[in-house]
ZABATI-176877 format. One record per residue: residue in one letter; x, y, z of N, C-alpha, C in turn. Coordinates in steps of 0.001 Angstrom, whole numbers, padded with zeros to 6 digits, always signed. Layout:
<sites>
AXYZXYZXYZ/...
</sites>
This chain:
<sites>
M+000862-001200+000000+000000+000000+000000+000888+001236+000000/F+000670+002117-000925+001490+003307-001037+000744+004503-000454/P+001479+005496+000064+000859+006576+000824-000088+007456+000026/H+000055+007497-001284-000822+008326-002115-001702+007391-002939/G-003002+007374-002627-003878+006342-003155-004017+006288-004654/N-003885+007427-005352-004072+007442-006795-002764+007439-007574/L-001677+007731-006905-000374+007665-007558+000067+006208-007617/P+000388+005703-008803+000783+004300-008895+002135+004035-008241/R+002428+002783-008058+003698+002393-007441+004879+002867-008268/H+004731+002799-009592+005853+003092-010484+005636+004458-011136/V+006618+005359-010997+006569+006690-011602+007821+006887-012440/V+007642+007391-013649+008759+007711-014542+008765+009226-014760/V+009921+009841-014567+010079+011281-014763+010985+011507-015964/L+010504+012289-016945+011270+012601-018154+011651+014075-018139/A+012930+014369-018286+013396+015759-018298+014788+015813-018899/F+015167+016968-019393+016550+017160-019832+017459+017352-018629/E+017079+018208-017695+017931+018474-016535+017752+017397-015479/G+018742+017347-014560+018715+016345-013513+019787+016610-012478/P+020128+015605-011650+021003+015842-010503+022488+015981-010806/D+022969+015546-011972+024393+015693-012290+024744+017167-012475/P+025933+017602-012046+026350+018985-012346+026248+019325-013831/Y+026529+018363-014701+026410+018547-016144+024985+018930-016536/A+024003+018423-015785+022589+018607-016125+021899+019622-015227/T+022665+020359-014422+022097+021344-013507+022356+022737-014057/V+021322+023348-014624+021453+024680-015215+020511+025664-014536/G+019270+025274-014334+018281+026169-013743+017407+025452-012734/G+016237+026042-012491+015328+025492-011503+014732+024153-011875/L+014743+023803-013172+014188+022515-013587+014926+021361-012932/S+016247+021455-012824+017017+020372-012203+016603+020192-010749/V+016342+021310-010055+015896+021223-008663+014544+020532-008597/R+013627+020936-009475+012286+020346-009446+012318+018844-009679/V+012959+018410-010769+012886+016988-011111+013673+016142-010110/T+014775+016671-009607+015545+015925-008611+014747+015765-007329/E+014118+016843-006884+013407+016804-005607+012093+016031-005690/I+011349+016146-006789+010110+015377-006872+010419+013885-006995/S+011493+013547-007697+011898+012138-007805+012306+011606-006446/R+013090+012395-005716+013531+011974-004388+012346+011847-003439/A+011415+012820-003491+010266+012797-002589+009395+011563-002824/L+009150+011238-004082+008354+010045-004398+009066+008775-003947/A+010377+008709-004200+011139+007520-003807+011148+007352-002290/E+011298+008440-001553+011321+008366-000094+009980+007928+000470/R+008918+008110-000291+007586+007724+000157+007163+006368-000364/G+008115+005598-000894+007856+004208-001231+007571+003922-002687/H+007547+004932-003540+007313+004703-004959+008620+004294-005644/S+008486+003492-006677+009623+003137-007522+009712+004179-008625/V+010836+004909-008683+010950+006064-009575+012112+005879-010534/D+011847+006123-011811+012897+006162-012836+012980+007583-013365/L+014119+008222-013177+014358+009565-013697+015252+009448-014920/I+014717+009828-016081+015450+009723-017344+015804+011133-017792/F+017099+011445-017766+017547+012804-018054+018830+012755-018878/V+019268+013907-019361+020484+013997-020165+021642+014276-019206/G+022234+013196-018708+023236+013316-017667+024658+013345-018180/D+025566+013354-017236+026997+013385-017530+027392+012095-018254/P+027926+012188-019474+028250+010969-020235+029395+010175-019614/R+030122+010768-018682+031224+010059-018031+030750+009189-016881/L+029496+009344-016507+028931+008559-015415+028154+007372-015977/P+027825+006380-015133+027136+005179-015637+025812+005499-016328/E+025464+004645-017277+024203+004836-018006+023013+004760-017067/S+023078+003897-016066+022022+003812-015051+022663+003676-013678/E+021943+004159-012683+022485+004182-011323+021319+004082-010344/E+021379+003137-009438+020316+002946-008457+020648+003662-007158/R+019670+004406-006659+019791+005090-005374+018553+004772-004554/G+018523+003582-003967+017341+003134-003252+016204+002895-004209/N+015049+003525-003961+013888+003368-004839+013991+004202-006111/L+015045+005012-006215+015230+005888-007373+016311+005339-008284/T+015984+005219-009575+016961+004808-010581+017174+005954-011556/L+018429+006344-011722+018786+007371-012687+019144+006731-014012/H+018617+007286-015099+018953+006835-016454+019512+008036-017210/R+020738+007926-017675+021382+009035-018395+021228+008800-019897/A+020341+009586-020497+020039+009438-021924+021036+010234-022767/C+021051+009953-024063+021834+010715-025057+023328+010733-024742/R+023862+009664-024188+025255+009682-023734+026236+009855-024902/R+025947+009240-026034+026848+009375-027178+026865+010830-027665/I+025699+011445-027731+025618+012841-028167+026295+013751-027145/S+026038+013502-025873+026624+014339-024820+028138+014242-024810/D+028643+013087-025194+030090+012911-025228+030731+013879-026228/S+029984+014220-027274+030488+015168-028275+030148+016616-027930/H+029352+016799-026875+028935+018141-026442+029143+018227-024927/P+030386+018436-024505+030723+018275-023087+030395+019454-022184/R+029927+020601-022728+029776+021781-021884+028699+021583-020818/D+027475+021257-021266+026378+021024-020326+025224+020369-021073/V+024126+020179-020372+022974+019464-020912+022420+020112-022178/Y+022529+021439-022301+021947+022124-023453+022938+022340-024593/D+024134+021855-024436+025116+021882-025521+024696+020810-026533/G+024434+021217-027786+023920+020272-028778+022455+019944-028544/E+021685+020943-028103+020305+020716-027664+019421+020086-028742/V+019491+020585-029963+018605+020070-031022+018879+018595-031281/E+020133+018238-031359+020497+016836-031581+020043+015969-030413/K+020133+016507-029206+019723+015740-028027+018209+015550-027975/I+017456+016554-028414+015996+016402-028464+015618+015239-029371/D+016248+015162-030532+015973+014064-031457+016400+012723-030860/G+017589+012697-030246+018072+011456-029652+017202+011000-028499/Y+016772+011931-027676+015904+011615-026540+014570+011047-027037/A+014004+011686-028067+012729+011227-028614+012848+009854-029261/H+014034+009504-029746+014248+008203-030382+014410+007092-029349/D+015162+007368-028275+015535+006309-027343+014548+006116-026196/V+013999+007202-025677+013230+007124-024439+011916+006363-024591/P+011117+006563-025650+009855+005813-025752+010032+004299-025670/R+011078+003791-026299+011306+002347-026261+011603+001887-024829/L+012431+002651-024120+012784+002296-022743+011557+002318-021837/V+010741+003356-021938+009593+003476-021055+008504+002473-021419/T+008358+002182-022701+007368+001176-023112+007664-000162-022452/G+008931-000523-022348+009295-001765-021659+008871-001739-020198/M+009013-000585-019554+008601-000461-018154+007086-000594-018018/V+006348+000044-018925+004890-000014-018874+004391-001421-019171/R+005022-002082-020123+004625-003451-020445+004783-004355-019222/A+005894-004210-018508+006126-005027-017311+005074-004711-016243/A+004724-003445-016080+003706-003079-015102+002344-003639-015492/A+002019-003575-016788+000737-004104-017259+000619-005596-016969/E+001712-006301-017110+001704-007740-016814+001445-008017-015335/R+001794-007043-014474+001524-007184-013036+000153-006635-012671/G-000562-006110-013657-001867-005513-013396-001769-004129-012787/E-000669-003417-013067-000438-002098-012486-000388-001030-013570/R-000435+000245-013119-000294+001374-014003+001049+002046-013755/V+001466+002876-014695+002671+003689-014557+002283+005145-014797/L+002773+006027-013940+002605+007460-014144+003876+007994-014800/V+003731+008676-015933+004868+009284-016626+004715+010793-016537/L+005674+011444-015853+005698+012901-015726+006766+013445-016658/S+006362+014178-017660+007273+014696-018679+007393+016211-018519/E+008632+016716-018485+008863+018116-018138+009434+018918-019306/E+008782+020033-019609+009305+021060-020502+009282+020668-021983/W+009518+021663-022833+009284+021537-024269+010210+020530-024927/Q+011410+020313-024382+012346+019388-025034+011829+017953-025036/T+010945+017620-024091+010458+016239-023997+009150+016004-024748/V+008594+017044-025372+007317+016872-026083+007408+015808-027179/P+008431+015826-028049+008514+014752-029047+008595+013367-028422/A+009246+013262-027264+009369+011961-026608+008026+011483-026067/I+007236+012384-025462+005966+011953-024891+004970+011608-025995/I+005037+012325-027122+004178+011973-028262+004594+010624-028843/G+005902+010410-028979+006388+009122-029464+006062+007988-028504/L+006111+008274-027196+005774+007241-026210+004313+006837-026327/H+003422+007822-026472+001999+007499-026665+001814+006570-027860/R+002486+006860-028961+002358+006042-030162+002859+004614-029923/E+004027+004506-029280+004584+003162-029046+003736+002356-028075/L+003189+003022-027039+002333+002311-026086+001058+001825-026762/C+000511+002639-027654-000684+002224-028386-000383+001024-029282/E+000746+001102-029993+001098+000005-030889+001418-001272-030124/A+001916-001124-028880+002188-002295-028042+000949-002748-027279/E-000151-002000-027447-001434-002296-026808-001355-002284-025284/V-000548-001370-024737-000450-001221-023281-000696+000236-022878/R-001285+001011-023773-001482+002437-023481-002383+002641-022274/R-003336+001750-022038-004247+001900-020898-003529+001747-019565/A-002330+001213-019587-001584+000980-018346-000708+002175-017977/A-000844+003275-018668-000002+004441-018394-000835+005716-018340/T-000516+006569-017377-001047+007926-017322+000070+008863-017747/L-000116+009559-018857+000917+010435-019397+000587+011880-019042/V+001555+012567-018452+001394+013956-018029+002559+014771-018577/W+002246+015900-019179+003303+016827-019591+003149+018102-018786/N+004242+018559-018176+004204+019701-017268+005002+020883-017813/A+004426+022084-017671+005088+023317-018106+005590+024087-016893/N+006894+024310-016849+007510+025131-015810+007810+026536-016303/N+007845+026712-017621+008218+027980-018220+007609+028055-019615/T+007682+029206-020217+007153+029362-021579+008212+029096-022642/F+009430+028790-022230+010484+028519-023204+010046+027415-024160/G+010235+027624-025452+009961+026588-026439+008500+026408-026791/F+007616+027241-026246+006193+027071-026535+005902+027178-028031/E+006693+027984-028741+006443+028175-030172+006688+026897-030971/T+007360+025921-030387+007654+024660-031085+006585+023593-030868/I+005626+023852-029976+004702+022811-029524+003366+022899-030262/D+002904+021768-030748+001544+021633-031258+000683+021230-030056/F+000071+022205-029401-000636+021923-028156-001871+021053-028370/A-002505+021158-029525-003666+020301-029793-003245+018838-029819/E-002127+018553-030492-001635+017171-030527-001182+016727-029148/L-000482+017599-028436-000013+017249-027098-001179+016911-026182/A-002260+017696-026259-003419+017448-025404-004111+016141-025745/R-003960+015671-026985-004559+014384-027368-003834+013208-026738/V-002532+013387-026473-001749+012229-026013-001441+012286-024523/A-001556+013468-023888-001169+013587-022485-002019+014633-021782/H-002093+014515-020468-002693+015560-019651-001663+016679-019488/I-002113+017926-019570-001205+019068-019463-001352+019689-018080/T-000223+019850-017398-000204+020497-016091+000788+021658-016124/C+000756+022468-015071+001701+023581-014953+001899+023876-013474/V+002841+024789-013173+003253+024982-011781+002632+026193-011098/S+001874+027014-011822+001297+028206-011200+000140+028734-012043/K-000616+029658-011455-001714+030279-012192-001191+031108-013366/Y-000011+031698-013176+000610+032453-014261+000852+031553-015468/M+001378+030353-015220+001630+029425-016321+000323+028898-016909/K-000696+028741-016078-002007+028321-016586-002534+029354-017573/F-002367+030632-017239-002785+031712-018134-001993+031670-019441/E-000662+031450-019350+000165+031400-020554-000232+030227-021449/L-000561+029097-020857-001027+027948-021648-002379+028232-022283/A-003276+028882-021533-004602+029201-022070-004494+030115-023280/R-003498+031001-023286-003276+031868-024441-002954+031052-025692/R-002410+029846-025497-002096+028953-026625-003210+027944-026867/G-004344+028121-026196-005482+027231-026396-005377+025932-025640/A-004500+025850-024634-004287+024607-023902-004875+024715-022501/E-005791+023815-022170-006347+023732-020826-005360+022958-019949/S-005203+023391-018688-004197+022756-017841-004659+022668-016394/L-004014+021775-015658-004219+021634-014223-003000+022197-013505/V-003219+022945-012416-002117+023535-011666-001689+022595-010544/I-000416+022215-010568+000180+021406-009508+001467+022118-009093/P+001502+022753-007929+002654+023581-007573+003911+022759-007313/N+005042+023424-007406+006292+022840-006953+006259+022658-005441/G+007233+021938-004936+007380+021796-003501+008810+022105-003088/I+009019+022182-001791+010360+022298-001242+010557+021153-000261/P+011791+020672-000117+012035+019551+000799+011963+019981+002258/E+011477+019093+003116+011363+019370+004545+012712+019709+005171/R+013802+019184+004615+015111+019358+005255+015556+020818+005304/I+014982+021686+004449+015378+023097+004480+015081+023710+005839/F+013974+023297+006463+013572+023910+007724+014574+023633+008847/A+015333+022551+008706+016321+022213+009742+017745+022532+009310/A+017908+023159+008145+019251+023365+007587+019974+024550+008207/V+019217+025476+008786+019817+026719+009304+019972+026623+010815/R+021202+026853+011293+021492+026849+012720+021396+028270+013264/A+020664+028426+014356+020451+029758+014926+021760+030415+015340/D+022728+029635+015858+023985+030242+016287+024802+030726+015092/D+024667+030064+013929+025352+030546+012718+024775+031885+012272/V+023452+031984+012304+022802+033239+011913+023201+034357+012878/A+023196+034053+014176+023573+035065+015170+025013+035524+014967/H+025914+034579+014647+027322+034917+014403+027446+035886+013229/L+026775+035599+012133+026870+036467+010960+026219+037826+011217/R+025137+037842+011956+024487+039132+012228+025358+040018+013119/R+026134+039410+014019+027063+040211+014825+028108+040865+013927/I+028596+040109+012954+029588+040649+012016+028991+041776+011186/L+027697+041651+010875+027042+042609+009990+026458+043810+010725/A+026675+043884+012035+026093+044980+012814+026472+046323+012184/G+025471+047143+011965+025718+048462+011399+025550+048551+009903/R+025322+047430+009250+025082+047486+007806+023851+046663+007442/R+023270+046968+006331+022116+046218+005812+022619+045292+004715/L+022354+044018+004886+022840+043033+003919+021709+042574+003015/L+021955+042652+001707+021046+042109+000702+021763+040989-000024/L+021001+040023-000497+021575+038883-001216+020755+038649-002475/K+021457+038388-003569+020775+038014-004814+021548+036876-005454/A+020871+035759-005670+021503+034570-006245+020661+034066-007407/G+021341+033611-008457+020635+033070-009619+021453+033255-010878/R+020869+032864-011995+021540+033045-013274+021608+034529-013624/F+022694+034917-014270+022774+036271-014807+021941+036308-016087/D+020708+036782-015948+019752+036805-017048+018932+038088-016921/P+018636+038777-018030+017872+040030-017940+016541+039888-017216/D+015892+038718-017333+014593+038516-016691+014670+038510-015169/K+015868+038327-014616+016010+038124-013171+016069+039427-012375/G+015990+040571-013027+015928+041833-012307+017248+042317-011731/W+018353+041942-012359+019668+042326-011845+019873+043844-011913/I+019482+044458-013018+019705+045899-013164+018846+046669-012162/Q+017618+046235-011953+016771+046871-010941+017445+046796-009570/A+018048+045648-009253+018720+045494-007969+019909+046443-007839/I+020722+046533-008894+021893+047408-008869+021469+048867-008699/E+020483+049288-009458+020030+050669-009391+019425+050991-008019/A+018716+050022-007424+018132+050246-006096+019222+050399-005039/V+020273+049577-005124+021391+049699-004188+022070+051056-004340/A+022257+051498-005581+022854+052817-005814+021990+053920-005203/H+020681+053808-005349+019763+054792-004765+019912+054822-003246/L+019953+053645-002612+020069+053573-001152+021392+054143-000667/R+022471+053859-001419+023774+054388-001022+023785+055926-001120/R+023171+056463-002156+023108+057922-002293+022299+058553-001156/A+021319+057785-000648+020484+058282+000456+021162+058101+001810/G+022358+057492+001804+023109+057358+003045+022918+056047+003781/T+022220+055092+003190+022020+053789+003831+023262+052932+003643/N+023760+052372+004724+024937+051517+004665+024501+050115+004242/V+024316+049927+002955+023810+048670+002426+024899+047967+001627/Q+024899+046653+001724+025857+045837+000972+025095+044714+000274/L+025411+044511-000987+024739+043487-001790+025719+042375-002123/I+025362+041146-001731+026139+039975-002121+025503+039370-003365/L+026295+039185-004399+025844+038545-005635+026417+037137-005710/R+025575+036200-006102+026065+034858-006465+025358+034456-007737/G+026009+034735-008866+025417+034423-010157+026093+033237-010810/G+025876+033107-012105+026492+032028-012867+027620+032555-013732/S+027899+031828-014796+028987+032201-015702+028468+032859-016981/E+027194+033264-016968+026574+033826-018164+027206+035182-018516/P+027310+035495-019807+027937+036757-020229+027202+038000-019747/Y+025928+037874-019404+025175+039035-018915+025758+039592-017620/A+026602+038816-016955+027271+039305-015743+028044+040585-016027/D+028660+040669-017203+029428+041871-017553+028529+043104-017598/V+027322+042933-018120+026372+044056-018189+026019+044526-016777/V+025758+043571-015894+025370+043893-014515+026491+044624-013790/L+027709+044090-013869+028832+044685-013150+029247+046024-013752/E+029125+046162-015058+029419+047453-015682+028428+048521-015230/R+027159+048147-015059+026168+049112-014572+026506+049531-013135/A+026921+048556-012319+027287+048875-010936+028461+049853-010896/A+029476+049595-011715+030638+050486-011761+030233+051876-012248/A+029344+051927-013234+028903+053221-013759+028133+054031-012719/R+027532+053350-011747+026800+054041-010690+027699+054352-009491/G+029001+054118-009645+029944+054454-008594+029981+053488-007440/L+029450+052290-007623+029446+051285-006562+030770+050527-006562/A+031351+050382-005393+032600+049634-005252+032301+048140-005292/I+033055+047430-006126+032816+045992-006334+034034+045212-005865/E+033778+044155-005130+034846+043247-004707+034519+041842-005197/H+035434+041234-005930+035256+039869-006409+035902+038916-005408/V+035142+037938-004969+035593+037066-003879+035522+035606-004308/T+036594+034888-004044+036599+033423-004148+036889+032885-002754/L+035955+032181-002175+036082+031726-000796+037005+030520-000710/E+037980+030613+000182+038853+029457+000433+038060+028338+001094/A+037185+028744+002018+036346+027772+002726+034891+028202+002576/P+034121+027523+001739+032719+027909+001555+031856+027415+002723/D+032041+028036+003880+031272+027695+005074+030981+028975+005834/V+030287+028850+006979+029884+030035+007737+031091+030831+008194/A+032132+030145+008675+033331+030854+009134+033983+031611+007983/G+034068+030961+006806+034677+031612+005648+033896+032818+005195/V+032568+032715+005174+031726+033849+004785+031834+034963+005820/G+031876+034580+007106+032009+035577+008153+033296+036367+008035/D+034391+035668+007782+035676+036351+007600+035637+037288+006402/M+035015+036816+005322+034920+037640+004114+034116+038907+004369/L+032963+038773+005036+032119+039931+005290+032786+040901+006266/A+033476+040358+007261+034145+041221+008233+035211+042076+007555/A+035859+041523+006536+036960+042236+005872+036496+043126+004735/S+035267+042975+004292+034814+043682+003093+034088+044973+003438/H+034422+046026+002701+033711+047303+002824+033133+047725+001467/A+033084+046785+000524+032577+047092-000810+031057+047211-000788/D+030525+047955-001731+029066+048046-001877+028495+046733-002405/I+029254+046112-003305+028816+044857-003919+029928+043828-003787/V+029565+042659-003274+030500+041546-003163+030053+040474-004150/N+030870+040239-005152+030548+039252-006178+031248+037940-005834/V+030484+036987-005321+031041+035701-004890+031139+034776-006090/R+032348+034346-006382+032587+033477-007530+032713+032009-007145/S+032603+031715-005874+032715+030339-005389+031342+029665-005391/F+031367+028348-005488+030139+027575-005284+029735+027682-003821/L+028452+027919-003573+027939+027985-002209+027046+026778-001957/P+027416+025885-001031+026550+024742-000715+025179+025221-000259/D+024171+024371-000446+022800+024760-000122+022662+025235+001321/D+023227+024494+002283+023049+024861+003687+023633+026237+003978/L+024753+026572+003348+025348+027894+003532+024473+028975+002893/L+023947+028668+001714+023055+029621+001049+021814+029877+001896/Y+021241+028816+002479+020059+028981+003332+020390+029829+004566/T+021591+029655+005130+022007+030458+006279+022118+031929+005890/L+022655+032206+004717+022734+033583+004233+021345+034164+003995/Y+020425+033336+003478+019045+033798+003320+018490+034271+004664/A+018770+033494+005716+018200+033789+007036+018801+035039+007662/C+020091+035268+007446+020731+036396+008129+020619+037702+007341/A+020350+037634+006049+020230+038861+005250+018981+039641+005651/D+019038+040949+005477+017839+041765+005708+016769+041449+004673/A+017187+041130+003458+016245+040727+002415+016996+039989+001316/V+016300+039086+000650+016844+038359-000499+016089+038833-001734/L+016833+039305-002726+016213+039884-003920+015940+038790-004948/A+014692+038327-004969+014231+037366-005967+013260+038090-006894/N+013655+039282-007311+012786+040240-008001+012740+040037-009510/S+012461+038825-009934+012376+038549-011368+011205+039302-011992/G+011435+039768-013221+010348+040416-013937+009317+039429-014442/R+009755+038197-014678+008843+037140-015137+009281+035846-014471/E+008469+035365-013549+008826+034174-012778+007670+033178-012822/P+007828+032072-013518+006726+031118-013626+006306+030484-012297/F+007233+030346-011354+006866+029786-010051+007562+030508-008900/G+008873+030593-008904+009586+031290-007848+010037+030388-006720/L+010801+029365-007058+011278+028406-006064+012202+029068-005041/V+013033+030001-005497+013966+030663-004580+013213+031383-003467/G+012140+032070-003800+011371+032772-002785+010890+031850-001684/L+010414+030665-002062+009959+029693-001065+011115+029176-000222/E+012263+028938-000856+013429+028485-000108+013869+029538+000906/V+013792+030811+000518+014111+031901+001445+013152+031873+002634/M+011867+031730+002358+010872+031686+003426+011142+030539+004389/A+011430+029355+003842+011670+028185+004678+012925+028336+005523/S+013873+029149+005042+015123+029369+005764+014984+030404+006871/G+013851+031095+006921+013665+032149+007905+013978+033528+007373/G+014069+033658+006053+014406+034931+005442+013205+035660+004900/I+013465+036850+004355+012432+037690+003756+012748+037852+002277/P+011930+037305+001387+012166+037495-000049+011457+038727-000578/I+012094+039356-001551+011412+040377-002345+011271+039809-003750/C+010051+039499-004120+009774+038781-005362+009235+039732-006429/G+008982+039161-007605+008236+039873-008631+006757+039664-008383/S+005952+039756-009427+004497+039634-009218+003848+038843-010343/T+004487+037743-010722+003885+036914-011781+003449+035562-011213/G+004346+034567-011171+003920+033223-010799+004090+032850-009348/E+004512+033797-008499+004747+033481-007090+003424+033493-006331/D+002616+032443-006524+001269+032393-005964+001259+032416-004439/Y+002373+032104-003821+002452+032016-002357+002678+033373-001690/V+002958+034420-002462+003321+035725-001906+002082+036513-001498/R+002122+037031-000248+001140+037998+000235+001918+039260+000622/P+001927+040262-000236+002777+041435-000016+002564+042090+001340/F+003680+042422+002011+003737+043070+003320+003207+042177+004443/Q+002972+040905+004130+002625+039938+005172+003715+038877+005303/N+004011+038182+004185+005057+037147+004247+006213+037430+003293/A+006117+038505+002534+007150+038846+001556+006846+040250+001035/L+007746+040756+000209+007493+041970-000547+007499+041613-002026/A+006811+042406-002823+006715+042109-004248+006813+043391-005051/C+007581+043338-006121+007711+044471-007045+006762+044264-008221/D+005875+045213-008425+004953+045140-009557+005570+045671-010838/T+006671+046432-010715+007316+047019-011886+008804+046720-011855/G+009473+047082-012941+010925+046975-012990+011620+048255-012578/D+010874+049203-012054+011420+050498-011638+012240+050317-010364/P+013526+050668-010361+014343+050495-009156+013862+051319-007977/R+013130+052412-008233+012617+053217-007125+011599+052433-006302/E+010825+051565-006962+009865+050735-006222+010610+049793-005280/L+011632+049121-005797+012410+048210-004965+013092+048963-003829/A+013690+050111-004117+014374+050889-003081+013401+051343-001991/M+012193+051759-002380+011211+052209-001393+010750+051046-000515/H+010570+049855-001110+010222+048674-000306+011322+048393+000720/L+012566+048476+000290+013682+048191+001194+013773+049230+002307/E+013595+050507+001977+013632+051550+003001+012551+051323+004053/R+011375+050933+003614+010289+050664+004561+010620+049452+005420/L+011187+048420+004806+011565+047214+005547+012632+047528+006593/F+013661+048264+006191+014753+048600+007106+014247+049403+008310/G+013244+050229+008101+012786+051124+009146+011705+050564+010051/D+011290+049317+009826+010167+048763+010598+010529+047379+011140/P+011184+047304+012311+011589+046005+012858+010409+045101+013200/V+009282+045683+013578+008106+044856+013888+007614+044142+012634/M+007555+044882+011514+007144+044268+010255+008118+043180+009834/R+009426+043433+010010+010426+042421+009627+010220+041129+010400/S+010027+041261+011712+009838+040075+012546+008572+039318+012163/R+007490+040057+011959+006215+039424+011593+006324+038725+010244/M+007005+039363+009282+007127+038773+007950+007932+037484+007984/R+009002+037458+008781+009794+036226+008879+008947+035078+009424/E+008142+035364+010429+007296+034312+011013+006257+033824+010007/Q+005584+034760+009355+004526+034367+008429+005108+033701+007179/A+006312+034120+006784+006958+033489+005635+007243+032017+005918/A+007760+031729+007107+008054+030334+007461+006770+029508+007499/D+005686+030084+008026+004399+029370+008052+003915+029075+006635/T+004068+030053+005750+003662+029856+004356+004446+028725+003718/A+005757+028725+003923+006608+027708+003295+006211+026301+003713/R+005747+026135+004937+005356+024800+005397+004152+024270+004617/G+003418+025143+003985+002293+024697+003158+002697+024326+001748/F+003994+024465+001428+004472+024172+000079+005580+023121+000086/T+005531+022207+001047+006497+021102+001045+006078+020082-000014/W+006985+019165-000308+006651+018139-001287+005512+017239-000803/D+005367+017054+000515+004228+016290+001014+002920+016895+000513/N+002808+018214+000653+001579+018880+000204+001452+018871-001317/A+002563+019079-002013+002513+019066-003472+002086+017698-003995/L+002571+016627-003356+002207+015286-003810+000754+014958-003487/R+000216+015518-002416-001218+015342-002148-002044+015970-003267/I-001628+017154-003699-002330+017810-004808-002199+016980-006081/L-000983+016501-006367-000773+015652-007537-001659+014420-007476/D-001751+013798-006297-002579+012599-006135-004037+012897-006480/A-004548+014031-005995-005936+014390-006278-006136+014679-007762/K-005176+015332-008382-005302+015647-009803-005203+014385-010659/I-004377+013414-010234-004287+012146-010962-005633+011427-010930/A-006319+011479-009779-007645+010862-009692-008586+011467-010723/F-008539+012793-010869-009385+013459-011859-008969+013079-013283/M-007662+013030-013533-007178+012653-014867-007676+011273-015256/N-007561+010323-014315-007982+008952-014619-009486+008871-014853/E-010260+009707-014137-011714+009736-014324-012071+010345-015676/R-011290+011335-016088-011589+012082-017301-011154+011351-018567/T-010140+010517-018458-009546+009887-019636-010523+008926-020300/G-010629+009044-021599-011422+008083-022354-010574+006875-022728/D-010820+006316-023871-010048+005174-024345-008915+005704-025223/P-007669+005697-024714-006568+006260-025509-006300+005488-026787/L-006588+004196-026783-006378+003412-028006-007368+003824-029093/A-008606+004096-028693-009593+004551-029675-009215+005925-030208/T-008721+006813-029309-008271+008125-029747-007106+008011-030718/Y-006194+007108-030424-005037+006904-031289-005481+006409-032672/A-006421+005446-032669-006885+004889-033945-007578+005951-034794/S-008310+006847-034127-009055+007847-034886-008132+008901-035501/H-006887+009040-034960-005941+010007-035490-004773+009377-036212/A-004816+008058-036347-003699+007358-037003-003670+007666-038495/
</sites>
């Protein structure tokens, strides 16, 4: 007996990104890794099929979770990351994955069981369509529930949504994404992302107290993510410049990626007269960060070192605010992670359905840096509001754990199974 009554014992997750550093580029890797882990920890047998590091084994068992690294031959010729050689990998994934999953579904059908297939993002659309065809031809299509999930609008122009809706149920991660799908004529079910329970125990109070003692007398802001125009980097830089001109002793820690847009961000900071310090941490831990902050008097500290999750969560908790001010955010996983860590996020106003402005977070409705600066000035000047927001943010985050997300998924699967007609008849009518 499995804990979620409508979720079958066997779940297959299809995605380009995954847990290997080679396959970790954005939030998709976090989503698929964590949902796979959450299902496996709750007793489900999970196969995660992703475009992994070609130097690692083709398959790898981790308890109830089995990793399958697809497109290894192609990846071997494209060593940079999962999206290097993307078009070729989409074709290779669509060729290889349906055959592999059909074998899994056939075995489940022989046991009298069903398989849930969760397919993520536009790169897997050809694979899920091909899988539907192969399952129909193998006469085991009734033994599988096929779901395609949208985390972002990337690649929407490549998708035939009418065909996709014929072969799979369409889901998305927020009301914002539901609206974007509806604009393309696609009806969808909203199933939010989750965060792992371990975040709530990852931050040690004495570590936060230690860093806050070091930061006495200054306001610390943190912004982490890819260097991308959509992420609101320029708004953040301009807001910091505004605060410095107003006499606020504010310091912004940046932790971005290797994207070329970093040059645009740092050049804007220099043009606004902000002092920049580039830091590579010898020890990426609380003591190392504390030493760095104690020694730094720069307006902006650009951290070039990898920051482990637990250290990042500690920084979220000790900062006065974390700038997750994306102009377009389909879900906003970082904001939830900040809340769970005991921090205060400043988000955008698109897909962050969990945000209640001035209660559990702040939100920017525009890209105007004056809006962000005014929110920060109000936050800095109101300790009662800061304390209340931290408490309510943590309460909110507890409602978005993977336990809750999987309960929602379970209920939606029940509806999908009730709604589904005969997929073989549908296939025959469109063959």
